[in-house]
Rosetta silent file (secondary structure, phi, psi, omega in degrees, C-alpha in Angstrom):
SEQUENCE: MERYKKILSLILLALIFLPQGCSTVQNSQRDDDQTGRSEMLQNDSVARRFQESSAKNPTAVESAIELSEKYADLSDEASLLRQQNKDLITRNQLFRDQITVMDKQLRQTQKELAEANEILIEMRVELNSWKSDVLGFREEMRDAETAQLEALLKILHVLGGELKTESAQGGSTVGSTDTAVASLGNSK
SCORE:     score description
SCORE:     0.000 S_00000001
   1 L     0.000  -43.189  178.393  100.628  121.572  202.516 S_00000001
   2 H   -63.930  -33.633  179.764  100.509  120.173  206.001 S_00000001
   3 H   -61.412  -41.014 -176.212   96.723  120.507  205.899 S_00000001
   4 H   -73.007  -36.127  176.692   96.493  118.256  202.875 S_00000001
   5 H   -59.003  -45.022 -175.887   98.838  115.646  204.495 S_00000001
   6 H   -63.905  -41.656 -174.864   96.485  115.571  207.574 S_00000001
   7 H   -70.499  -43.603  178.556   93.438  115.130  205.401 S_00000001
   8 H   -62.649  -35.631  178.887   95.012  112.368  203.355 S_00000001
   9 H   -69.153  -36.919  173.760   96.146  110.566  206.492 S_00000001
  10 H   -62.771  -41.251 -176.575   92.557  110.756  207.915 S_00000001
  11 H   -64.709  -43.361  177.791   91.211  109.419  204.641 S_00000001
  12 H   -64.511  -38.105  175.817   93.682  106.478  204.786 S_00000001
  13 H   -61.010  -47.774  179.500   92.828  105.706  208.357 S_00000001
  14 H   -59.318  -37.687  176.099   89.184  105.692  207.411 S_00000001
  15 H   -70.860  -35.509  178.503   89.907  103.249  204.572 S_00000001
  16 H   -64.160  -44.142 -177.732   91.831  100.974  206.816 S_00000001
  17 H   -88.021   -1.908  179.478   88.953  100.674  209.241 S_00000001
  18 H   -61.249  -50.353 -174.804   86.244  100.643  206.652 S_00000001
  19 H   -62.866  -31.167  177.020   86.329   96.919  205.958 S_00000001
  20 H   -67.585  -46.121  179.610   85.947   96.133  209.678 S_00000001
  21 H   -65.823  -36.428 -178.334   83.069   98.563  210.038 S_00000001
  22 H   -66.179  -31.962 -177.830   81.426   97.287  206.843 S_00000001
  23 H   -71.448  -34.470  176.076   81.391   93.695  208.003 S_00000001
  24 H   -65.860  -41.093  179.791   79.676   94.753  211.241 S_00000001
  25 H   -69.778  -32.573  179.417   77.147   96.714  209.302 S_00000001
  26 H   -65.983  -37.467 -178.401   76.606   93.833  206.914 S_00000001
  27 H   -69.729  -37.923 -177.532   75.706   91.450  209.784 S_00000001
  28 H   -76.090  -21.820 -172.117   73.143   93.826  211.262 S_00000001
  29 H   -95.579   -8.875  179.507   71.565   94.673  207.919 S_00000001
  30 L   -62.005  -25.926  179.211   70.897   91.047  206.726 S_00000001
  31 L   -77.797  -14.953 -172.998   67.749   91.080  208.609 S_00000001
  32 L   -79.203 -176.692 -175.522   66.448   94.183  206.830 S_00000001
  33 L   -74.578 -171.400 -179.003   64.450   94.225  203.595 S_00000001
  34 H   -55.446  -42.400  179.543   65.643   93.908  200.091 S_00000001
  35 H   -62.888  -36.674  176.570   67.091   97.339  199.716 S_00000001
  36 H   -62.056  -38.368 -177.309   69.221   96.736  202.794 S_00000001
  37 H   -71.894  -33.585  179.738   70.614   93.582  201.159 S_00000001
  38 H   -73.149  -29.980  176.430   71.625   95.516  197.913 S_00000001
  39 H   -70.544  -31.469 -179.566   73.427   98.126  200.030 S_00000001
  40 H   -72.258  -32.496 -179.176   75.189   95.341  201.865 S_00000001
  41 H   -72.216  -35.431  177.920   76.324   93.780  198.559 S_00000001
  42 H   -64.236  -47.461  177.464   77.644   97.176  197.525 S_00000001
  43 H   -59.667  -43.642 -177.871   79.509   97.601  200.817 S_00000001
  44 H   -63.966  -39.000  178.143   80.914   94.122  200.527 S_00000001
  45 H   -71.687  -28.553  174.493   82.164   94.766  196.983 S_00000001
  46 H   -66.780  -41.799 -177.088   83.751   98.013  198.101 S_00000001
  47 H   -65.013  -49.304  179.198   85.461   96.230  200.986 S_00000001
  48 H   -60.607  -38.718  179.236   86.768   93.547  198.558 S_00000001
  49 H   -59.728  -45.393 -177.329   88.073   96.147  196.176 S_00000001
  50 H   -69.349  -33.677 -178.999   90.100   97.731  198.886 S_00000001
  51 H   -69.591  -41.604 -177.092   91.299   94.349  200.166 S_00000001
  52 H   -69.958  -43.450  179.490   92.393   93.235  196.630 S_00000001
  53 H   -64.830  -30.369  179.499   94.126   96.493  195.939 S_00000001
  54 H   -73.977  -26.608  178.911   96.140   96.331  199.219 S_00000001
  55 H   -72.374  -38.370 -179.635   97.272   92.788  198.170 S_00000001
  56 H   -80.929  -45.581 -171.723   98.571   94.016  194.786 S_00000001
  57 L  -103.991  176.840  178.339   99.827   97.357  195.736 S_00000001
  58 L   -67.585  175.455 -175.518  101.661   98.778  198.746 S_00000001
  59 L   -67.591  167.418 -175.447   99.718   99.594  201.833 S_00000001
  60 H   -66.921  -29.783 -178.473   97.297  102.480  201.929 S_00000001
  61 H   -71.301  -42.765  173.364   99.535  104.580  204.003 S_00000001
  62 H   -58.814  -41.432  176.948  102.370  104.165  201.438 S_00000001
  63 H   -59.544  -41.679 -176.876   99.956  104.974  198.639 S_00000001
  64 H   -67.629  -39.030  175.404   98.811  108.039  200.488 S_00000001
  65 H   -61.449  -42.434  177.852  102.330  109.148  201.056 S_00000001
  66 H   -60.776  -46.198  177.831  103.168  108.485  197.416 S_00000001
  67 H   -64.278  -38.720 -179.111   99.999  110.505  196.398 S_00000001
  68 H   -71.480  -33.992  174.522  100.863  113.353  198.698 S_00000001
  69 H   -64.793  -45.437  177.269  104.418  113.537  197.221 S_00000001
  70 H   -59.789  -40.720  178.872  102.940  113.629  193.746 S_00000001
  71 H   -66.642  -39.183 -178.567  100.542  116.288  194.822 S_00000001
  72 H   -67.628  -42.181  177.501  103.347  118.380  196.369 S_00000001
  73 H   -61.827  -50.195  179.496  105.369  118.011  193.135 S_00000001
  74 H   -61.877  -37.393  178.222  102.455  118.930  190.980 S_00000001
  75 H   -70.835  -39.281  174.943  101.563  121.987  193.168 S_00000001
  76 H   -62.624  -44.672  175.337  105.158  123.189  192.973 S_00000001
  77 H   -59.739  -37.764 -178.018  105.121  122.727  189.202 S_00000001
  78 H   -64.974  -48.678  178.507  101.748  124.614  189.051 S_00000001
  79 H   -59.226  -36.636  176.815  103.141  127.448  191.049 S_00000001
  80 H   -65.222  -47.214  175.325  106.256  127.553  188.876 S_00000001
  81 H   -61.097  -38.062  175.408  104.027  127.679  185.772 S_00000001
  82 H   -60.875  -46.157  174.941  101.926  130.406  187.250 S_00000001
  83 H   -56.768  -48.784  178.098  105.052  132.469  187.853 S_00000001
  84 H   -61.707  -34.412  177.802  106.300  131.897  184.359 S_00000001
  85 H   -62.285  -49.120 -179.617  102.828  132.881  183.037 S_00000001
  86 H   -63.116  -40.780 -178.487  103.003  136.217  184.994 S_00000001
  87 H   -62.025  -42.739  177.591  106.578  136.795  183.710 S_00000001
  88 H   -66.505  -35.570  173.270  105.432  136.236  180.180 S_00000001
  89 H   -62.851  -41.942  179.828  102.511  138.518  180.581 S_00000001
  90 H   -68.652  -37.545 -179.966  104.775  141.208  181.912 S_00000001
  91 H   -71.560  -35.887  176.712  107.235  140.824  179.109 S_00000001
  92 H   -62.038  -42.332  177.432  104.384  140.870  176.566 S_00000001
  93 H   -64.213  -39.311  175.514  103.093  144.073  178.005 S_00000001
  94 H   -59.551  -45.168  175.211  106.635  145.545  177.850 S_00000001
  95 H   -60.124  -41.064  178.604  106.912  144.521  174.190 S_00000001
  96 H   -65.607  -39.833  178.182  103.549  146.074  173.384 S_00000001
  97 H   -61.663  -45.270  177.002  104.700  149.303  175.031 S_00000001
  98 H   -64.208  -41.604  173.877  107.914  149.220  172.987 S_00000001
  99 H   -61.631  -36.259  175.115  105.992  148.572  169.815 S_00000001
 100 H   -62.924  -45.575  176.168  103.812  151.508  170.484 S_00000001
 101 H   -63.511  -47.856  178.248  106.809  153.815  170.939 S_00000001
 102 H   -59.489  -35.615 -179.385  108.563  152.354  167.922 S_00000001
 103 H   -68.880  -39.009  174.712  105.478  152.678  165.792 S_00000001
 104 H   -64.604  -45.779  177.258  105.285  156.396  166.636 S_00000001
 105 H   -62.315  -31.128  178.780  108.954  156.822  165.795 S_00000001
 106 H   -71.719  -39.342 -179.759  108.490  154.995  162.473 S_00000001
 107 H   -65.073  -41.915  175.820  105.562  157.172  161.552 S_00000001
 108 H   -60.122  -43.742 -178.356  107.624  160.269  162.379 S_00000001
 109 H   -67.073  -38.348  177.312  110.632  159.024  160.403 S_00000001
 110 H   -62.125  -41.834 -177.778  108.372  158.228  157.449 S_00000001
 111 H   -65.915  -48.342  177.377  107.027  161.702  157.580 S_00000001
 112 H   -59.984  -38.381  174.775  110.431  163.244  157.773 S_00000001
 113 H   -65.050  -32.924  178.948  111.622  161.056  154.920 S_00000001
 114 H   -74.533  -33.598  177.079  108.744  162.136  152.691 S_00000001
 115 H   -66.863  -43.154 -179.503  109.468  165.783  153.517 S_00000001
 116 H   -65.280  -39.346  177.535  113.234  165.287  152.709 S_00000001
 117 H   -63.468  -39.971  178.095  112.275  163.649  149.374 S_00000001
 118 H   -62.047  -45.129 -175.976  110.041  166.602  148.466 S_00000001
 119 H   -67.094  -36.895  175.350  112.849  169.063  149.292 S_00000001
 120 H   -65.518  -35.073  170.691  115.330  167.022  147.189 S_00000001
 121 H   -58.896  -48.491 -179.803  112.885  167.039  144.334 S_00000001
 122 H   -62.227  -39.320  179.971  112.547  170.755  144.571 S_00000001
 123 H   -66.760  -35.758 -179.027  116.317  171.276  144.864 S_00000001
 124 H   -69.043  -41.744  177.081  116.861  169.084  141.756 S_00000001
 125 H   -63.677  -40.873  178.455  114.310  171.160  139.767 S_00000001
 126 H   -67.656  -41.307  175.565  115.974  174.416  140.907 S_00000001
 127 H   -57.387  -53.519  177.942  119.425  172.903  139.980 S_00000001
 128 H   -62.087  -32.418  174.682  118.286  171.978  136.547 S_00000001
 129 H   -63.008  -45.440 -179.625  116.745  175.459  136.107 S_00000001
 130 H   -62.096  -46.463 -179.625  120.035  177.049  137.228 S_00000001
 131 H   -57.181  -42.777 -175.339  122.013  174.907  134.769 S_00000001
 132 H   -68.357  -34.704  176.629  119.803  175.770  131.928 S_00000001
 133 H   -63.645  -48.319 -175.003  120.069  179.559  132.892 S_00000001
 134 H   -64.885  -45.011 -179.843  123.861  179.397  133.106 S_00000001
 135 H   -67.143  -34.064  177.934  124.211  177.448  129.887 S_00000001
 136 H   -68.472  -28.747  179.989  121.791  179.770  128.162 S_00000001
 137 L   -90.995    2.050 -175.432  123.821  182.823  129.137 S_00000001
 138 H   -63.483  -42.414 -178.901  127.042  181.187  127.945 S_00000001
 139 H   -65.839  -37.863  179.408  126.891  182.859  124.537 S_00000001
 140 H   -66.749  -36.952  179.895  126.065  186.210  125.982 S_00000001
 141 H   -64.476  -40.204  176.210  129.049  185.888  128.330 S_00000001
 142 H   -56.638  -44.783 -179.461  131.295  185.118  125.274 S_00000001
 143 H   -64.623  -41.278  177.550  129.908  188.188  123.541 S_00000001
 144 H   -65.231  -40.749  176.837  130.632  190.323  126.598 S_00000001
 145 H   -63.244  -42.299 -179.922  134.230  189.053  126.875 S_00000001
 146 H   -59.014  -44.936 -174.857  134.660  189.725  123.133 S_00000001
 147 H   -66.160  -38.137  178.014  133.459  193.247  123.616 S_00000001
 148 H   -66.906  -36.835 -179.725  135.859  193.808  126.457 S_00000001
 149 H   -69.641  -37.364  179.370  138.808  192.467  124.419 S_00000001
 150 H   -69.152  -35.327  179.845  137.857  194.813  121.552 S_00000001
 151 H   -72.534  -38.127  177.571  137.736  197.831  123.980 S_00000001
 152 H   -62.795  -44.366  179.792  141.202  196.832  125.338 S_00000001
 153 H   -58.090  -45.164 -178.449  142.566  196.602  121.810 S_00000001
 154 H   -64.169  -43.087 -179.027  141.210  200.008  120.870 S_00000001
 155 H   -63.374  -39.605  177.967  142.725  201.466  124.064 S_00000001
 156 H   -63.952  -41.365 -179.146  146.092  199.930  123.181 S_00000001
 157 H   -63.960  -38.401 -178.181  145.792  201.310  119.636 S_00000001
 158 H   -69.545  -41.660 -178.464  145.021  204.782  120.889 S_00000001
 159 H   -65.786  -17.395 -178.137  147.920  204.674  123.228 S_00000001
 160 L   101.015   16.967  174.964  150.112  203.837  120.293 S_00000001
 161 L   -83.618  148.455 -175.541  150.707  200.267  120.772 S_00000001
 162 L  -116.980  136.470 -179.805  150.918  197.875  117.915 S_00000001
 163 L  -107.724  127.426  177.381  149.480  194.426  118.232 S_00000001
 164 L  -120.900  119.940 -173.032  150.918  191.481  116.446 S_00000001
 165 E  -127.695  142.454  169.971  148.868  188.308  116.676 S_00000001
 166 E   -98.243  143.117 -179.569  149.262  185.147  114.904 S_00000001
 167 L   -76.995  159.516  175.094  146.301  183.568  113.337 S_00000001
 168 L   -72.342  -15.576 -173.667  145.346  180.003  114.116 S_00000001
 169 L   -87.589  -26.138 -178.129  145.506  179.220  110.341 S_00000001
 170 L  -173.106    3.208  174.270  149.118  179.576  109.476 S_00000001
 171 L    91.810   15.304  178.487  151.072  181.930  111.506 S_00000001
 172 L   -81.968  149.878 -179.201  150.607  185.173  109.518 S_00000001
 173 E   -85.120  138.560  177.524  150.684  188.445  111.353 S_00000001
 174 E  -115.914  135.363  178.158  147.461  190.563  111.491 S_00000001
 175 L  -100.092  -12.793 -176.225  147.552  194.295  112.099 S_00000001
 176 L   -85.571  138.776 -178.224  143.796  194.813  112.357 S_00000001
 177 H   -71.680  -34.960 -179.484  142.157  194.974  115.725 S_00000001
 178 H   -64.214  -44.695  179.901  138.939  193.315  114.491 S_00000001
 179 H   -72.491  -25.413  178.467  140.715  190.233  113.315 S_00000001
 180 H   -70.843  -43.002 -179.213  142.782  190.077  116.386 S_00000001
 181 H   -69.325  -39.803  179.960  139.790  190.136  118.651 S_00000001
 182 H   -65.132  -39.417  178.049  138.089  187.480  116.454 S_00000001
 183 H   -67.244  -35.306  174.746  141.151  185.272  116.597 S_00000001
 184 H   -67.827  -38.964 -179.543  141.296  185.668  120.327 S_00000001
 185 H   -70.143  -31.867  178.155  137.650  184.856  120.697 S_00000001
 186 H   -70.093  -30.411 -175.662  138.002  181.768  118.508 S_00000001
 187 H   -71.625  -19.438  176.376  140.848  180.406  120.607 S_00000001
 188 L   -85.412    0.000    0.000  138.583  180.060  123.533 S_00000001
């Protein structure tokens, strides 16, 4: 920063002494040929431009100071923007890394979900099969229970017991074991 201020101050000093040096050069070159005169006119116009600008604007030193302050501000802003850019690049890389990890997790989760769905479908098929098997054997289970009841009634009859059951149709007593078992089977 100091280096730029020194360079600017040297340039300003050169601009201050330029009109004096130009006028001296102009006097010595008037005797030269036509090309010398065109150079002299250019130097004269340059000198007038600086003299006019100093009349309208602050002095060259003040302008240089103002420009150096603007340069310092802009260089600070540029360094701040560079730092922000580096920070954004770092954050962007972190986000890319996180996306990579999360993408792997998502694929794994989708795979596990697909497997779980397949297992659920298989379990549902097996459950439906089990239900149909159980419901299919319901009549056979009733027949087995009826056979057990008949066997118990025969055992009671052999032992000398007498069974009095009421039928579901009207309350009459039945002495036969076959009708008793039938009426018990129908009550279920």
